[in-house]
N, C-alpha and C positions, 0 to 999 in steps of 0.2 A: 359736588364732588370738588376736592382740593387737588390740585396737580403735585406730582411727586416733586420734592424739593431737589435742588441740582446738587449733584453729590460731587464733592471737590477732593482731588488728591493733592496734598502739599509736599513738595520736593525742595529741600534745602538742607544743608549740612549743619545749620546751626539751629540747635533746639529752641534757642531764646526767639529766634525769628519765627519758626514753625509755631510757637506758642502765641505770638502776637497776632499770627494770621487766624489762628482759631479762635482768638478772642474777639477778632473783626467778624469773623464767619458765624461763630456760634449763636448769636442772638438773632440771626435772621431767619425768618420763617419759612423762606423760600430756598434755602439752601444748607447744607450740612458737610463737615469732614468727615471722609470715610476712611482716610488713611494717611499716613505721614512717612516719609522716606528721607534718607540722609545722603543719598547719592544716586545717579543716574541709573546705574545697575539696578537698584533695588526698585526704581520707578518703573522700569519696564515690566519686570516681574509683577510689580503690585498693579499695573494697567491690566497687565493680562488676566489677573484674578478678579480684580475689583471693578473694571470697566467703569471709571468714573465719567461723569458728564465733562468736567473740567479740569485740568491738570494745571496747577501753579509750579513753574519750574525755575529754578535758580541755574545759572549757567556754570558758575565756577565751584567745581565740587570734586572731591578725590574720587578714585576708581574708576568713574564714567561721568564725565562731563554733561551738562545739560543740553547742549547741541548734538552730542552723539545718541543720548536718551531720546531727544524729540525726532531724529531719522529713525531710530528703532523701534519707537512706538508708532510711527505714522507708516512704517513697513508693515506692521501688524493690523493697523487701522488707519486707512486713509483720511478718515472722516474726525479722527481724535482732535479734540480741541485743548490747545495748550496756550497758556498765558505764561510769556517769561517775567520773572521778576528778578531784576539785578541791581547792582549798584551803579554798573557803567552805563553811561549815556552815549558811547562810541557809535558812530553810524556804521561801522564795517561790521561789528559785531551783530549789530541790529539788523542789518540787511541779511547777514548769514543765518539769523534765526529765523527771519521770515521765509527765507527762501526753503530753509529746511521743514517748515510746514507749522510755524507758530502762528496763532491767529491773533494775539496780543502781545505789546510788549510795554511793561512798567518798570519805573524806577522803584526800587525800595523806598526811597524818600517820599514818594507821592502816594504811598498805599492808602492812609487813612482817608484820602480824598477820592481815589480813583479805584481802588480794589474792588468793591461790591459791584458797581456799575459794570466794570469792566466783564467780570464773571457774568453777569446777566447778558451783557451783550455778546459775548464769545458763545454762551450756550446758546443764544437764538440765531446762531450761524452768522453774526456779523464780525467784524476785525476791529480792532482799537490799538492805535500806537501813540504813545504819549505825544503830545504836540511839538515840545523841545526836542524829542527824539527824532520826530518827522521832519522837522526843521533841519537837522542836522543832515539826514539822508538826502533832502531836496540839495542843501548848499553843496555837496559833493557829488551828487548824482553823475554830473556831465565830465567829471575828472576821469583821466585814465587810471585805472587800478594797477596796484603792484602786480608783477609777476609772482608766480609761487617762488621762483628763485630769489628774487628780491626780498621776500619775506624770510626766506632763510637766512639771507645776509643781514636783515634787519633785527632777527633773532640773535644771531651771532654778536652784532653790534651792541645788543641790549645786555649779552652776558659779559660785555667788557672786551670782547675779543680784538686785536689788531688785525690790520689787512693781511698780514702774513699768516696768523693763526686761521682766519676766515677762510684764506685761499687753501690751506692743508686741510681743513676740516670738511670743505665742499668740493674738494679736488678740483679746483680752479686756479688760473694763474693770478698772481696780484693784480695785473693790468685788467683783467676781468673783473675782479671784485673792485677795483676803483671805478670801473664804468658803471657797474650796479649801483654803487653808491652815489655816483653823479645822476643817476637816473631817478634813484629813490629821493634825493635832495629835490629834483626838479618836480617830481609827482607830489612830494608832500609840501612843496614850497617852503622848505627850510635852508638854513645856511650851514648848518654844522650836525656832526653825529648826534650830540645830546639833544638837540631840538628834533632831529628825526625819530630817535628813540620816544622822547616825551609825546610827540605828536602821535606816533603809532599806537602807543599804550592809550592815550586818552581816547583814540578812535575807534579802540578795539582790533586793530588791524593784528596786532601781536599781544600776549599776554606773559605775565612772569611767572 
């Protein structure tokens, strides 16, 4: 008697990428695509209807992003098995996804080599994080994280806001904003606003 194929749900807002995943999964005898979604809201609904064995989840999507979808799905089923597929290697984003309940974390650039084995591993109850992402997590693990307010200041900086604008937007004094920026520079080990924003984007601390 043969075992039932692993039922896979793909969630990504780019149809071409979903087609690429289907091309990899389709020929496998031990797995099958049971559904495709283009945003997190659809993913939550599809999970409830289809109950797939493994979900392949992008993070940056309209209407509902992947992180919120992971949280919503795990509230419905704490044993849901979700593999994040993303373009971004950032450690902060990876940590958030894993804490939310993802069992795997892959970069889209590595799919051809890692995807099928990761689906099988996660379906078997194991976890997999791409080695280069795991390395980034390890490098920054001992660092003091940015506070929620510092992240808000960073987001305003990324939008091009001057200190006076940031102060007005966040109902802070300019001196308090300057203190937050000094702390951000120290925690991110950077020397200026451009470096701070670039580093925060690369690590997934903020997103545009």
